[in-house]
N, C-alpha and C positions, 0 to 999 in steps of 0.2 A: 722797771725790774729787768734788768741785762739779762741776768743767769739765768733767773728760776722765774717761771710761770705756774704760777697759782691757781687752779680753776676748782668752785666749787657745786657742788651736785645737791641739788635740793632747795628750801629756802629757810630751813631753821637753822640755828646755831650750832644746833647737833649733828648734820647731816654730815656726810664721809666727806673730808678732802682731798684731792689729789694733787701733787705736786710734781712736776717733769719741767727735769733740767738738760739743758743739751747735752749733748754725747752721751752720757751714759744716764741712762732712765731710771728716775728710782718711785716706785708708787707706793707712797704709803696711804691708809686707809686709817682712819680715825674712826672708830665705832661709840657713839655717846650710849652709856649704861644702860641699860632696858628695866625697867622699873616690875614689881611683880605683876603677875594676870588677876587681875578680876575676880569674884565670882559669879558663876553665870547665874544667868536669869533663869523665873520658872517660864515653863513651854507654856504659853498661851492656847485657850481653849479653840478644839478645830468649829470652822463655823461650818453653817448648816449649806447644803451643795443648792446650787439655782436652780430654777427650772428648765427644760430643755427645751429646747426652740424648737419649731414647726420645721419638718424637712421643706425646703425649696422644689417645684415642680422642677421635672428635669427639661432641658430645652430641647429642638427637635438639631436631629443632626445635620448639618451646613452639607452643601456640595462641596465636594475636595476640589479646592483654588488650580488652576491650571499652569502647569510644570513650568518656570522660565524658560528660555531660550540659552542655549548650550553657548558660552563662548566662544569667538573663532581661537583655531589651533596657531600658537605661536610659529612662526616659520626656525627649519632643520637648519642649525646652523652647520655655514662649512665644511668639511672634514679637511684639517689641516694634516700636519708632517705626524701627529701622536693621534688621539682621538681628539675626535672637535665637543665644540662643549654642547650642551645641549640648550633651544632653543627657550623660552622664556614660558611657561603654561598660559593660555586663555584664561580670562576671571570666568569664576563660576555666576552662573545668571542667578538673579535672586529666586526666591522660594515663594510661592504665592501664597498668601494669605489662609489659615483654615478657617470656613466656616463654623459658624451658630451651632450649636448639638443640638436639634426638636428637642419638643416634649414626646415623653412616654403616656400613653391611652392608656383612658382609666379601665381597672377591673368592673368589669357587668356584674350585676348583684345577682344572690344565690338565690335559687326558687322555693318558695314554703314547701314545707315539709307534710304532706295530708294527717288527718287525725287518724287516729285507732278504732277501728269499732268494738263496739258494746259485749263482754262477754255472758252471754246463756245464759237463762237460772239451771241451777239441779233440782233432778224432781225429787220426790217424796220417795222413802223408804215406805216399803211391803209391812204388813203384819206378821208372824210367824204365827205357822199352825201348830194345829196342838200334837201332842206323841202319838200314835197306834199304840195298842196292846199288843205286847212279845206274843209269836208266834209258837205254836211246839218245836221239837228237836226235830230238822231232817233229816232221814237216813244219810250216814257218810258215803258220799260219792267220792268215785274211782279215783286213783293217788292221779294226779296231774303230772304233767312232763316236767322233768329238772329244770330249775330256773337258768337262765345266763348267771357263769360265776363270775362273784364280788370281786372289788377292787382290793388288790394284797395289803394287808396292813402293812403300817411301819415295818421296819427292821428295827429287831428290838437292840438294845445296847451289848456292844461287843465287850466281853469276860475277858478277865485279867488271863494274860498270858501263862501259860503252866511252866512247868520246872523246866531246864533245858536239859536233855540228857546227857549222859556219857559222849566226849567223843571220839569216837570207831579209831583204830588200827589203821595207822598209813602202811597202804601195803606197797608192793614190795617196785623198787623201781624196775623200769626195761630196759632193754640194752640201748645205747646212744646209737641211734641212725645218723646217717653221713651220706650228702651228696658223691661223695667221690668210690671209685673203685683203683683196681690196680691200673700203676700206672701213671695215674694221672699226676698233675705236678702244680704248687702251687709257690708264688712269692711271697717272700713274710721279709721281714728284720728280726723274727725271734735266730737266735742262735743255739736251741736246741728243740729239734723234732719233736713235736707233737706225737703220742700213741698210735702206732699203729702205721707211723710215717717213717721215711730215712732221711737225712739230708744228702744232699749230690755234692758232697766235700772230697770226688773218687776216691770214696772207701768202694769195696771189694763185698757180694754177697754170696753165700751159699749155706748147706747145709752143717751140724755142727760137729759133723769129721770133715769141713774143709779150710779150716786155719783163716777164712774168711774176715776181714774187721767184723762186719754181722753176719755171724756163724749162726744160726737162729731159721728153725722149722717152718717161721713166719714169711719169710723170704722166698718160696720154694715158686709162689705164683710169679712174682717180679720177676724174677729167675729167668721161669721161663717166657716167661712176654718178650725179655732181652734175648734170650740165648734166639728167637722164635724170628724176629724184626730188625736181628741188627747184625750188621756184619763183625768178622773177628779183627779187621782195622781199624775197627771203633770203639767195639765193647768188646776186648779181649777179655780170653779162659786163660786160667791157668790149671794145673792138678792140684790135688792136694796137698804135695808138695812144695810146692811154688816155682814150678817147671811149666815152658809156656806149651801150650799146643790149643788144638783149633778144635771147629763145629764137623768138620768130614772127621775127621780122627774118633772124636767121641759122639758121632751120632745121635740118637733125639737126646731133645733135652732134658726128658726124665729118666733116662740112662747119664748124661753128664752129670745129674743132683742126684744117683744114687754112689756115683763114681768120687763122689764129694769134690768136684771142681769146685772153683772158685768164679764169679764174674764180675768184672770192675764198672761199674756204675758208668755212663757218657763223660764225659769230662764237662765242664759244668763252671768252675772255678774260673773269674776275670776272663767269663767268655760274653760274648752277647746272645741274646736269643733269636732265632732264624727257622723260619718254614722249611720242613722236607720236603722233596718234589721238583717235578720238572717244571719249573715255571717256563712260561713263553718270553724264550729270547736267553732266558737264562742257562746257568750249567745245573742240570740235574743232582742233588743235590739227598744222598741216605739218609733215611732215619740213623740218629746216636752222631752220625757225622761232625765233627771238631777239624774245621780249617782257618787259614787265616794267619798273620803274624799283626805285631804294634809296628812295625818300622820297617826300612828295604830301603837299600843302597841304590839306585839306579847304573846298570848298565850301561853301555855306550850304544848297544841296540836298543834299549829302551829312549834315547833320547831324542828330543826333533830335530829334525835336521839345522845347521848354522855354521856360520863364517866366523873365524877366528884375523888378530889382528897380527900385523906382521912388522918387521923393524928391521935398516940393513937397505944392502946393496949398491949398486952406481947409482943411480938414482935416474936411471934414462926411465923413461916412459915405452919403451919398447917391451914387447911381452915376450917372458920365457918360456921355454922350450918343454925342460922338463925339471922336475925337482928332484936332486940327491936324497943318497938313506937318509933316513932320521927327519928329512923334511927341514935339515938350514944347509943346504946350497941348491943353485938355481943355475942355466944358462943362457945365459942375456943375449939378445939380438943371432945374427951369423955368425960371429967372429966365434963361438965355443968358449968365450971368455965367461968363468967362473967368479961366482959374487957372494958374498957371505948371506944368509936368509936365517931370518930368526922368527918364530911363531908360539904367540904368548901360552902358554899354560892356563886354565878357568877350570876354578869346580874345588873342593876341596875333601870330595868322598863324604858328605855329613850323611846318615838316613834321613831318609821323609818321615815326617811323624803321622801314620794312619789310622790313628785311634779316632772316632768321632765322639762327641758332645755325648757323656751317657752318666744314668747313677748306678748305684751297683747295691741288691739286694739279694738274700740268701735263697735257696729253692729246696725246696724239699717232694721227694715222690712219693704217693700213696703206697703201700706192702698191697 
C-alpha cells in the first residue's frame, strides 16, 4: 500500500481501525456495536474472619553503623572573562547499614493481693426492763429562760396586685435653664435667632423709643455691655433721630439708654473671627474692632527690589554715565554722545487676593 497505511489496534475483528495517509492525515475510528449489559449477579456471603496471628518479639536495636567517608571536593574552575564554571561536586560516600533492632525485655509479674480479714460477731441485744408506776405531780417550777429564736418560716405566697390608682396631675414646667449669659456668642447654621438671642447681622439695638432694629427693653444688658467694652469707632452709637453721637457726649450707658440712643452690634457678616488683646509681637486689637481687606494692589514701595530689561543704544560695552528724563536716554563714553534706551514695563496692577480658605456660618449673641 503506497498511498495509504492501515494499522489495527487490538486482536478482534471489531477493534478500532486507524488509517494514516501521507500529507493530510485523517483518522477514522470505527467502534463495534456494544451489546446490552447483563443483569448483576447476587452478592455472595461474607466469609468468617480468620484468627489473628501472634505478635512477634521485638528485636534489639542495633548499633548505628559508621558514617561513610565524605568524597573529595572537586577542583574550582579557573575564572574566565565572565563567571567561571563551577567545578564538579565530589561523590557522596555510602551510608552505613542500619543494625538490627534488639528485643524488648519482658514485663515482671504483679504480686499477689493479701486476703481480707473476717468480720467479728455482733453481740446479743439485752432485755427491756418493766415500766415503773407514775409518781405524783410536783409543784410548778419557775419559768425558765426564753429559748433561742426558732428558724424563720417560709415566705407566704404573694397576694394579687391591687388596683392601680389614678395618675396624678402633671406639675408646672419650670423655666428653661441656659449655660449662656449676656454677651456670649455661638456659631450656627440657623437663619433665625433662638429666643433670648440676636443674629449678628449688623443690626442695631436700643430701647423702645430708640428706633433701633431691635428696640426692646430686653436689649438693655447687651446695650450696656457693648457700650462699656467697645469704642465708638468699632461699635458706633446714634441718637434716636439717627444722628451720629459718641460716648463722651452721652455719658454713662444708663444715660444713653434713657436718652433713646441706638447702638450697632460689632460687624460680623463676611468676616473671620479673631481674638482681641495684645499678642506677643502682634498689633493690639480692642474688643469689637473690624479690620482687613479681601484684596490689595501693591504700591511701588511694597515691591521687592528688582531689575528691568532694556533695549536700544549704540551697542558699545562702555558704561553710561547718566540716564535722561523718563529713563529713555543715556550718555555713552566720554564723547557725551546721546543714544536711545528703552526700559520695559512690567506688571498689570492686578489686586492680590488675600482671603484665606474658610467656611461660613451665622453668629448669634445672647441678650
